[in-house]
C-alpha positions as CSV (number, residue, x, y, z in Angstrom):
1,M,15.2,0.2,46.8
2,V,18.9,-1.0,45.4
3,A,17.5,-4.0,44.0
4,I,14.4,-2.2,42.3
5,A,17.0,0.5,40.7
6,R,19.6,-2.7,39.8
7,K,16.4,-3.9,37.8
8,L,16.2,-0.6,36.1
9,L,19.2,-0.3,35.1
10,V,19.4,-3.3,33.7
11,A,16.5,-2.8,31.7
12,V,17.7,0.0,30.0
13,W,21.1,-1.4,29.7
14,H,19.9,-4.2,27.7
15,I,17.5,-1.3,25.2
16,L,20.5,1.3,25.0
17,T,23.2,-2.2,24.0
18,K,20.7,-4.0,21.8
19,G,18.2,-1.4,20.6
20,V,15.7,-3.5,21.8
21,A,12.5,-2.8,23.3
22,D,10.9,-4.0,26.7
23,R,9.3,-7.7,26.0
24,H,6.7,-6.4,28.3
25,S,6.4,-2.3,26.5
26,N,2.7,-1.3,25.5
27,A,3.3,-0.6,22.0
28,R,0.4,2.2,22.2
29,Q,2.5,3.9,24.9
30,V,5.3,3.6,23.2
31,V,3.9,5.0,19.8
32,C,2.4,8.4,21.7
33,S,5.6,8.2,23.9
34,F,7.6,8.6,20.0
35,F,5.0,11.0,18.8
36,A,5.1,13.5,21.5
37,H,9.0,13.4,21.6
38,A,8.8,14.5,18.0
39,Y,7.0,17.6,18.8
40,K,9.1,18.7,21.7
41,V,12.1,18.5,19.8
42,G,10.3,20.0,16.9
43,V,9.0,18.5,13.4
44,A,11.7,20.9,12.0
45,N,14.6,18.9,13.8
46,L,13.6,15.2,12.5
47,P,16.7,13.7,10.9
48,D,16.0,13.1,7.6
49,G,12.7,15.9,6.7
50,L,10.7,13.0,8.3
51,S,7.1,14.3,9.8
52,A,6.4,13.2,13.4
53,K,4.2,10.2,12.3
54,E,7.2,9.1,9.8
55,F,10.0,9.5,12.6
56,T,7.3,7.7,14.9
57,R,7.2,4.8,12.5
58,Q,11.0,4.9,12.0
59,Q,11.2,4.4,15.7
60,L,8.7,1.3,15.5
61,D,10.5,-0.1,12.9
62,R,13.6,-0.1,14.7
63,L,12.6,-1.5,17.5
64,G,10.8,-4.1,16.1
65,I,7.0,-3.1,18.1
66,G,4.1,-2.0,16.6
67,E,3.9,-3.4,13.5
68,E,0.3,-4.2,13.7
69,L,-0.6,-0.4,14.8
70,T,-2.1,1.7,12.2
71,Q,-3.3,4.7,14.6
72,I,-1.8,7.2,16.8
73,P,-4.3,7.9,19.6
74,W,-3.6,11.4,20.7
75,G,-6.5,13.1,23.1
76,S,-9.4,13.0,21.5
77,K,-7.6,13.0,17.9
78,T,-6.3,9.9,15.9
79,F,-3.5,9.9,13.5
80,K,-2.7,7.7,10.5
81,L,0.2,5.9,11.2
82,P,2.4,5.1,7.8
83,P,2.7,1.5,7.4
84,S,5.7,-0.8,8.7
85,R,8.3,-1.3,6.6
86,K,9.3,-4.7,8.7
87,T,8.3,-7.5,7.1
88,A,7.5,-10.5,9.6
89,N,10.7,-12.2,8.9
90,A,13.2,-8.9,8.7
91,P,15.5,-8.2,11.5
92,P,15.3,-4.6,13.7
93,L,16.6,-1.7,11.3
94,S,20.1,-0.2,12.8
95,P,20.1,3.0,14.3
C-alpha cells in the first residue's frame, strides 16, 4: 500500500508543480471531469465569465491535451467543445 501511495503522490506532485497532465490520462475522461467541475462550482462562479464549455477547453489547453476533441459526451447528450487555441508547437498555457 505504501508503494502505491508513493506513486500516486509523485504523480500528483508532477501535475501540480509542472502543470502537465498524466501521460496515461484519457482526454475524454478529463474533459468530462472539467465539465462536471464547472457545473459543481456554478457557471456564474467561473473565472472571466467563461461558459462551462469555454472553461473546459481552457483547462485542456493549459494541460496540453485534447486538442483533437470537438465534443463533450455527457450522458445521452453531446456538447460542442470550442476549438483549441493551442497551435501544434506552442507551449502549454500558464495557469
